[in-house]
N, C-alpha and C positions, 0 to 999 in steps of 0.2 A: 481821510486818505494820505499814506505818505507816497512821496515823489522822490526819485534818485534820478537825477539828470546829469548825462556824459556832458564833461567839457575839456577841453585842451586849454583853459586860460579861465583868470575870474575877474571881476572888475573891483575895485576898492572907493567908494563913494568919501572921495573929498571935497574941496572945495572946486576941482575938476576931476573929471572920472578916469581914472588909471585903470589901464588893462595890463593883466599879469600872464603872461603867455610862455610856455615854454614849447617849442618847436623839436626838441630832442627827448622828450619823455612822453610815456604813453599817456592816453586819456584819463582823466580820475571823476570819479563821483562825487555829486555836493549834495548831501540830504536836505529834504524839507519837507514842508507839509504844504496840503492844497485843498481846496474847498470852494464851491460856489453856492450862489443862494439867490433867490428872486427878490429884485424889490418890490414890497407889499403896494407902493405908490403909483408903479408904472409897470409892473412885470418885468421890467428889466433883469436879465442875470448879470449878477455881477460875481466878480472871481477874486479870491483871497488867496495868497501865497506868503511864506516865508522860507527863507533859507535859514538853515541851524546853522550855527556859528560856534565858535570858541576863542579864546584868547590867541593873538599870535604868537608863533614860535619865534625864536633869533634870527632866523633865515628873515623874515618876514618884519621883522622891526626896525 
């Protein structure tokens, strides 16, 4: 299953978490994939997700 989440900013993981937000621009979408499965040992539902990324452009470097 594919997911597309609307966001007004995003986080970059470094030694400290950084939030990049733009309050004067429209919301943008981040593509990702999502799945869930049950742990066979305890029947607990486990969620898996990943956000699809690419190399940073000049503005973000």
